[in-house]
C-alpha positions, 0 to 999 in steps of 0.5 A, spaced: 360 495 862 356 492 866 354 484 864 356 484 858 352 490 856 355 498 856 351 504 860 349 508 855 346 515 855 339 515 852 337 521 847 332 524 844 328 522 837 324 525 834 318 520 832 313 520 826 305 518 828 301 516 824 295 511 825 293 505 822 288 498 823 287 501 829 293 502 832 299 508 832 305 507 829 312 511 830 317 511 824 324 514 828 324 520 823 331 519 822 328 514 817 325 518 813 327 522 807 321 525 804 314 525 805 311 526 800 302 526 798 300 519 796 297 520 788 303 521 785 304 514 782 309 512 783 311 505 787 308 504 793 306 499 797 302 500 803 303 501 810 297 495 812 301 490 807 307 490 810 304 489 817 301 482 814 293 485 815 293 488 808 286 483 807 280 487 805 282 494 807 280 502 803 286 504 801 283 512 799 285 513 805 291 512 804 294 520 803 303 519 804 308 516 801 314 516 805 321 515 801 325 512 807 333 512 806 337 507 803 332 504 800 330 505 792 325 505 788 319 504 793 315 508 797 311 506 802 304 509 802 301 511 810 294 515 812 296 523 814 301 523 821 297 524 826 304 529 829 312 527 830 313 528 838 321 526 841 321 521 845 328 518 850 330 511 847 330 510 855 322 510 854 322 506 850 320 498 851 323 491 848 318 487 845 314 480 850 317 475 848 310 472 845 311 478 840 317 476 838 315 475 831 312 481 829 321 483 829 320 480 821 315 486 820 319 491 823 316 491 829 322 492 834 318 496 841 314 500 844 314 507 845 307 508 853 304 514 852 299 517 856 295 512 856 297 509 849 302 505 846 306 507 840 308 500 835 316 502 834 317 500 827 324 498 822 323 500 816 329 497 813 327 490 818 321 489 814 323 482 810 317 484 806 319 490 804 326 488 803 323 482 798 320 487 794 326 492 793 331 487 792 335 488 799 338 485 803 339 486 810 339 492 809 343 498 814 339 503 818 339 507 822 336 504 827 335 506 834 338 500 840 333 500 845 339 500 849 340 508 848 343 510 843 343 510 835 347 502 832 352 508 829 353 512 834 354 506 839 362 506 841 366 500 842 
């Protein structure tokens, strides 16, 4: 342990990437319980609403429903995913202090890949989704950017 922080070996994450509101977003595939077509008629909330940018949007392009582990009864509607990519936790960067307000939307870091920035989102930390589903602090498997999943860290 160095300066109160244990050195952890970086791990690789599978990140589901999609484009929305002019940006690229990524979700750890370990958080996803399922992916289905968006027109199933079941309860869902649009990703842009969860991110606080929902005013006047055309939702006709929201093609998929993401079912999130440990969140019952509510899917997140997203555009057609771009890809699933492998990301090392060593390549993930913390949010700058000026962006800390984004944490309430579940934003926990970003990944610079080639020339694009992918904003990483943890749906278990999104305040609006927790309110909609009646959840408190939902136990998820968010990745700690120091190098390992919280549930894999050793004391």
